Wavefront OBJ file of the C-alpha trace (Angstrom):
o trace
v -5.694 20.528 -15.116
v -7.073 17.138 -14.052
v -9.985 17.738 -11.665
v -10.680 14.168 -10.522
v -9.190 10.706 -10.789
v -10.154 8.615 -13.837
v -12.644 5.755 -13.382
v -11.784 2.360 -14.898
v -14.238 -0.541 -15.184
v -12.548 -3.923 -14.855
v -15.625 -5.763 -16.150
v -14.656 -4.576 -19.646
v -12.070 -7.375 -19.666
v -14.989 -9.816 -19.918
v -16.922 -7.907 -22.599
v -15.126 -9.242 -25.659
v -11.695 -8.839 -27.224
v -12.222 -5.277 -28.450
v -13.393 -4.000 -25.056
v -10.580 -5.862 -23.291
v -7.967 -4.288 -25.567
v -9.495 -0.851 -24.978
v -9.401 -1.380 -21.203
v -5.728 -2.415 -21.272
v -4.844 0.650 -23.353
v -6.697 2.918 -20.916
v -5.040 1.224 -17.948
v -1.604 1.804 -19.452
v -2.325 5.460 -20.226
v -3.900 6.292 -16.862
v -1.146 4.681 -14.812
v 1.518 6.415 -16.881
v -0.099 9.866 -16.831
v -1.710 9.897 -13.373
v -0.668 6.798 -11.415
v -4.026 6.680 -9.572
v -7.555 5.728 -10.583
v -10.894 4.510 -9.261
v -11.613 0.843 -10.034
v -15.207 -0.331 -10.472
v -16.539 -3.594 -11.891
v -13.985 -5.447 -9.762
v -16.253 -8.278 -8.606
v -15.767 -7.892 -4.833
v -19.167 -8.358 -3.150
v -20.703 -5.248 -1.621
v -21.652 -7.222 1.506
v -17.993 -8.064 2.122
v -17.038 -4.416 1.622
v -19.717 -3.377 4.130
v -18.567 -6.018 6.635
v -14.941 -4.864 6.447
v -15.884 -1.243 7.084
v -18.316 -2.101 9.892
v -15.818 -4.334 11.710
v -13.085 -1.753 11.255
v -15.187 0.847 13.010
v -16.109 -1.620 15.759
v -12.422 -2.232 16.448
v -11.700 1.450 16.967
v -14.718 1.706 19.297
v -13.150 -0.863 21.651
v -11.720 0.355 24.968
v -8.102 1.456 24.815
v -6.931 -1.542 26.848
v -8.417 -3.943 24.273
v -6.644 -2.164 21.420
v -3.359 -1.876 23.306
v -3.486 -5.608 24.028
v -2.326 -6.036 20.403
v -0.065 -2.972 20.229
v 2.699 -3.362 17.635
v 5.441 -3.032 20.251
v 4.676 -6.703 20.955
v 5.455 -7.744 17.375
v 8.893 -8.083 15.804
v 7.031 -8.106 12.463
v 5.528 -4.616 13.028
v 2.024 -6.131 13.144
v -0.846 -5.064 15.365
v -2.174 -1.767 16.664
v -0.396 1.570 16.351
v -1.713 4.325 18.603
v -2.188 7.895 17.341
v 1.080 9.726 16.780
v 3.338 6.641 16.741
v 4.039 6.419 13.006
v 6.218 8.693 10.907
v 6.193 9.652 7.225
v 9.403 11.289 6.016
v 10.279 12.012 9.643
v 7.002 13.765 10.532
v 4.272 12.424 12.818
v 1.125 11.022 11.183
v -2.141 11.633 13.043
v -3.950 8.305 12.827
v -4.411 4.992 14.613
v -4.299 1.686 12.770
v -3.855 -2.077 12.726
v -1.251 -3.731 10.474
v -2.104 -7.233 9.251
v -0.057 -9.373 6.882
v 0.146 -12.902 5.583
v -0.345 -15.313 8.502
v 2.843 -17.399 8.372
v 5.329 -18.915 10.837
v 8.512 -17.059 11.658
v 11.649 -18.172 9.819
v 15.375 -17.994 10.423
v 16.797 -16.592 7.214
v 20.162 -15.249 6.231
v 18.692 -11.928 5.132
v 17.447 -9.351 7.619
v 14.121 -8.965 5.848
v 12.989 -12.469 6.900
v 12.377 -10.952 10.328
v 9.208 -9.466 8.814
v 7.575 -12.850 8.266
v 5.460 -14.098 11.132
v 2.049 -14.123 12.813
v -0.481 -11.341 13.172
v -1.883 -9.962 16.421
v -5.672 -10.404 16.483
v -7.973 -8.671 19.000
v -9.562 -11.177 21.382
v -12.301 -8.615 22.081
v -13.442 -8.771 18.432
v -13.042 -12.371 17.197
v -15.292 -11.680 14.192
v -12.564 -9.535 12.653
v -10.116 -12.292 11.722
v -12.239 -14.444 9.353
v -13.562 -11.414 7.477
v -10.134 -9.849 7.072
v -8.535 -13.132 6.013
v -11.197 -13.505 3.314
v -10.593 -9.881 2.312
v -6.863 -10.487 1.911
v -7.493 -13.609 -0.182
v -9.997 -11.942 -2.513
v -7.963 -8.758 -2.950
v -4.844 -10.826 -3.624
v -6.708 -12.624 -6.420
v -7.938 -9.305 -7.799
v -4.409 -7.893 -7.638
v -2.989 -10.851 -9.571
v -5.572 -10.293 -12.279
v -4.619 -6.626 -12.485
v -0.911 -7.469 -12.712
v -1.548 -9.903 -15.565
v -3.577 -7.202 -17.310
v -0.790 -4.646 -16.858
v 1.788 -7.078 -18.229
v -0.167 -7.487 -21.474
v -0.853 -3.739 -21.639
v 2.902 -3.132 -21.466
v 3.665 -5.603 -24.248
v 5.026 -8.315 -21.959
v 3.929 -11.948 -21.446
v 0.797 -12.225 -19.338
v 2.562 -14.389 -16.743
v 5.496 -12.000 -16.234
v 4.633 -11.445 -12.557
v 3.229 -14.868 -11.674
v 6.314 -16.455 -10.101
v 7.057 -13.542 -7.765
v 3.433 -13.183 -6.645
v 2.406 -16.797 -6.034
v -0.325 -17.560 -3.502
v 2.165 -19.038 -1.021
v 4.899 -16.455 -1.569
v 3.413 -12.999 -2.100
v 3.615 -10.542 0.798
v 0.245 -8.776 1.107
v -0.142 -6.181 3.837
v -3.362 -4.615 5.072
v -3.863 -1.548 7.226
v -7.116 -0.693 8.969
v -6.860 3.022 9.654
v -8.838 5.608 11.571
v -8.069 9.301 11.118
v -9.454 11.252 14.103
v -10.800 14.731 13.604
v -8.465 17.620 14.179
v -8.995 21.339 14.800
v -6.480 21.848 11.998
v -8.663 19.922 9.537
v -7.182 20.206 6.063
v -4.045 21.758 7.528
v -3.377 18.700 9.699
v -1.231 15.760 8.548
v -3.147 12.525 8.579
v -0.349 11.006 6.498
v 2.442 13.070 4.982
v 3.448 13.213 1.334
v 4.835 9.876 0.178
v 4.891 7.288 -2.568
v 3.992 3.684 -1.773
v 7.122 1.564 -1.557
v 5.643 -1.666 -2.892
v 3.930 -2.676 -6.115
v 0.161 -2.178 -6.018
v -2.314 -0.552 -3.605
v -6.097 -0.997 -3.447
v -7.698 1.477 -1.052
v -11.186 1.255 0.432
v -12.594 4.390 2.097
v -15.840 4.885 4.002
v -18.599 6.316 1.798
v -18.924 10.064 1.946
v -15.433 10.669 3.319
v -12.586 12.672 1.822
v -8.996 13.397 2.777
v -6.837 11.700 0.160
v -5.029 14.001 -2.252
v -2.932 12.980 -5.266
v -0.178 15.085 -6.822
v -0.515 15.707 -10.569
v 1.682 18.136 -12.494
v 2.420 20.178 -9.392
v -1.179 20.400 -8.166
v -3.123 18.369 -5.600
v -6.267 16.516 -6.725
v -8.911 15.545 -4.160
v -9.838 11.852 -4.270
v -12.975 11.403 -2.127
v -14.587 7.992 -1.619
v -16.558 6.673 -4.585
v -19.228 4.161 -3.484
v -18.268 0.578 -4.295
v -14.938 1.578 -5.849
v -11.332 1.095 -4.888
v -8.726 3.793 -5.295
v -5.850 2.023 -7.051
v -2.268 3.201 -7.392
v 1.102 1.745 -8.277
v 4.137 1.841 -6.022
v 7.843 2.346 -6.480
v 8.608 -1.269 -7.356
v 6.212 -1.167 -10.305
v 8.045 1.938 -11.444
v 11.216 -0.114 -11.203
v 9.702 -2.983 -13.225
v 8.818 -0.625 -16.073
v 12.099 1.355 -15.987
v 10.089 4.428 -15.102
v 7.597 4.130 -17.958
v 5.049 4.010 -15.142
v 5.714 6.336 -12.218
v 4.713 6.004 -8.579
v 2.818 9.134 -7.545
v 3.049 11.334 -4.474
v -0.047 11.428 -2.298
v -1.072 12.521 1.184
v -4.032 12.470 3.570
v -5.212 15.497 5.494
v -6.996 15.230 8.817
v -10.805 15.277 8.987
v -12.615 18.195 10.554
v -12.957 18.336 14.324
v -15.601 15.966 15.818
v -15.498 13.755 12.726
v -13.269 10.886 11.679
v -12.485 8.701 8.660
v -11.966 4.950 8.247
v -9.829 3.684 5.378
v -8.492 0.224 4.566
v -5.464 0.223 2.246
v -4.347 -3.152 0.868
v -0.784 -3.437 -0.420
v 0.048 -6.318 -2.777
v 3.710 -7.171 -3.059
v 5.961 -10.045 -4.152
v 7.746 -12.540 -1.934
v 10.184 -10.966 0.507
v 13.156 -12.502 -1.306
v 11.840 -11.807 -4.820
v 13.544 -9.469 -7.213
v 10.933 -7.373 -8.947
v 10.508 -8.770 -12.473
v 11.875 -6.413 -15.110
v 9.606 -6.010 -18.126
v 11.042 -5.838 -21.632
v 8.950 -3.110 -23.207
v 8.269 -3.002 -26.949
v 10.257 -0.343 -28.843
v 7.405 2.199 -28.990
v 7.040 2.099 -25.180
v 10.739 1.726 -24.422
v 11.320 5.010 -26.259
v 9.194 6.728 -23.625
v 10.800 5.398 -20.434
v 11.770 8.098 -17.951
v 14.159 6.229 -15.687
v 13.630 5.254 -12.072
v 13.426 8.013 -9.472
v 14.681 8.029 -5.885
v 12.221 7.731 -3.015
v 11.054 10.833 -1.062
v 14.084 10.520 1.239
v 16.387 10.392 -1.806
v 17.157 6.693 -1.428
v 17.484 4.333 -4.358
v 14.566 1.952 -4.964
v 15.888 -1.523 -4.175
v 15.204 -4.513 -6.458
v 14.562 -7.055 -3.680
v 11.188 -6.363 -2.121
v 12.142 -7.423 1.412
v 15.026 -4.952 1.499
v 12.686 -2.142 0.459
v 9.931 -2.911 2.942
v 12.308 -3.457 5.868
v 13.827 -0.034 5.260
v 10.391 1.575 5.306
v 9.284 -0.253 8.443
v 12.363 0.779 10.391
v 11.805 4.413 9.385
v 8.072 4.479 10.089
v 8.082 2.687 13.459
v 11.313 3.530 15.293
v 9.785 2.577 18.652
v 9.178 -1.002 17.448
v 12.611 -1.142 15.838
v 14.298 -0.033 19.061
v 12.642 -2.892 20.958
v 13.043 -5.730 18.470
v 15.770 -4.696 16.021
v 18.347 -2.463 17.762
v 21.129 -4.227 15.846
v 19.617 -3.164 12.513
v 19.281 0.430 13.667
v 22.900 0.426 14.828
v 24.120 -1.061 11.551
v 22.221 1.525 9.516
v 23.481 4.382 11.675
v 27.031 3.125 11.243
v 26.605 2.842 7.467
v 25.131 6.343 7.254
v 28.004 7.774 9.298
v 30.530 6.060 7.011
v 29.166 7.807 3.895
v 28.534 11.214 5.494
v 31.011 13.991 4.643
v 33.405 14.734 7.473
l 1 2 3 4 5 6 7 8 9 10 11 12 13 14 15 16 17 18 19 20 21 22 23 24 25 26 27 28 29 30 31 32 33 34 35 36 37 38 39 40 41 42 43 44 45 46 47 48 49 50 51 52 53 54 55 56 57 58 59 60 61 62 63 64 65 66 67 68 69 70 71 72 73 74 75 76 77 78 79 80 81 82 83 84 85 86 87 88 89 90 91 92 93 94 95 96 97 98 99 100 101 102 103 104 105 106 107 108 109 110 111 112 113 114 115 116 117 118 119 120 121 122 123 124 125 126 127 128 129 130 131 132 133 134 135 136 137 138 139 140 141 142 143 144 145 146 147 148 149 150 151 152 153 154 155 156 157 158 159 160 161 162 163 164 165 166 167 168 169 170 171 172 173 174 175 176 177 178 179 180 181 182 183 184 185 186 187 188 189 190 191 192 193 194 195 196 197 198 199 200 201 202 203 204 205 206 207 208 209 210 211 212 213 214 215 216 217 218 219 220 221 222 223 224 225 226 227 228 229 230 231 232 233 234 235 236 237 238 239 240 241 242 243 244 245 246 247 248 249 250 251 252 253 254 255 256 257 258 259 260 261 262 263 264 265 266 267 268 269 270 271 272 273 274 275 276 277 278 279 280 281 282 283 284 285 286 287 288 289 290 291 292 293 294 295 296 297 298 299 300 301 302 303 304 305 306 307 308 309 310 311 312 313 314 315 316 317 318 319 320 321 322 323 324 325 326 327 328 329 330 331 332 333 334 335 336 337 338 339 340 341 342 343 344 345
């Protein structure tokens, strides 16, 4: 039984060819067998990490009216603040408050529904210091994510640039959440976030030092993944599973509520391709291709879609029905009609 997540040191890529090869082999094995790991040696400055956590806490200490000034009901792109109890995972209420921040881009009129997700963020006027720090954070973690993707490509026997076109600096669709889990009398029995697999490609999670709550499923058991100072918790999502034909597998995870009179700040960063990009399909070498397991359905038994925008729009409509009802009632109606058409009579 695995008792803790593996720890991988990215600096080994710069320690000579032999160490780099060993790191890529370990990366391939860990993401196939576990799907989660701690990443150290990543090169992100500790001061920036500290600033992100400090500003995150300062946001949640603002008066309610300042937070609600950027509530996500004001955003057709599902950006901004979500109050406690207003997000769902697999139909059940998550007990957390958060801000959603994405790539700062103008809205577009596109033929596909998923273009509705592109647009501006909602920034708190009561905390102007937040925006420059978070924008730097998104830029640096995007660069780190691209390096990881190039490393994975080589580890899986594919050209190093296999993911470059879909994840370009002007096209990729990064998404950041700044999350606070309030304490609950239920503690470990309470749902901070329910069991799920990430629907995108790659997640880098920062958690306050000394805090726990994340659990990862491995061979039918749940592994605790407490914060490791200076490290990110890294996991792959469903679209990476799709790219590898199931050789790599997105992993179920959940977050339980902190104990009463405590709380927990976490900052997950999701790195994904352009909204209209089809996830690149890797051609694995024969020895790896022989071990593919096929692509699974998501936790609601839906097929993983090849176009990223279609995947993420589906998840957003499920998770934030109150926002969808305000800004996208036509999409909800179309999906209800489609579901009724395939339901047995």
